[in-house]
C-alpha positions in Angstrom: 139.4 109.8 191.0 138.0 113.0 192.6 134.5 114.2 191.8 134.3 117.0 189.2 134.3 120.6 190.4 132.8 123.6 188.7 136.4 124.9 188.5 137.5 121.7 186.7 134.6 122.1 184.1 135.3 125.8 183.6 138.9 124.9 182.7 138.0 122.4 180.0 138.8 123.3 176.4 136.4 122.4 173.6 137.9 118.9 173.0 138.0 118.1 176.7 134.3 119.1 177.0 133.3 117.0 174.0 135.2 114.0 175.2 133.4 114.2 178.6 130.0 114.6 177.0 130.6 111.7 174.6 130.8 109.5 177.7 127.7 110.9 179.3 125.1 111.8 176.6 123.6 109.8 173.8 123.5 112.5 171.1 124.4 112.6 167.5 127.8 113.4 166.1 126.3 116.4 164.4 125.6 117.8 167.9 129.2 117.4 168.9 130.3 119.1 165.7 128.1 122.1 166.5 129.8 122.4 169.9 133.2 122.2 168.2 132.2 124.7 165.4 131.0 127.2 168.1 134.2 126.7 170.1 132.2 125.8 173.3 134.6 125.3 176.2 133.7 124.3 179.7 133.0 127.7 181.0 130.7 128.5 178.1 129.0 125.1 178.4 127.8 125.9 181.9 126.1 129.1 180.5 124.4 127.6 177.4 120.8 127.9 176.7 118.6 125.5 174.6 117.7 128.5 172.4 121.4 129.2 171.6 122.0 125.6 170.7 119.0 125.4 168.5 119.9 128.8 166.8 123.2 127.2 165.9 121.4 124.3 164.2 121.2 121.7 166.9 118.0 119.6 167.1 115.8 120.3 170.1 116.3 116.9 171.7 120.1 117.0 172.0 120.0 120.7 172.9 117.7 119.9 175.8 119.9 117.0 177.0 123.0 119.2 176.9 121.4 122.0 178.9 119.8 119.7 181.4 123.2 118.0 181.9 124.9 121.3 182.4 122.3 122.3 185.0 122.7 119.0 186.7 126.5 119.5 187.0 126.0 123.0 188.3 123.7 121.6 191.0 126.0 118.7 192.0 129.5 120.0 191.5 131.1 122.4 194.0 
């Protein structure tokens, strides 16, 4: 399996993004529901801010984990 690329992530739809995050982050189902309700796809995921997630009703802890993971991917994927 090849490493993820930014282009791969940008091409994910909402369900593909959520499926990936479920395997990587220990956050509540409510947090995944918010991502689904807001129709966050891979491209949008890479641009999220903690403030946006919290404004949409996500608790601070999961919001921080998601943004930190997105930043990590942006730093390690080519």
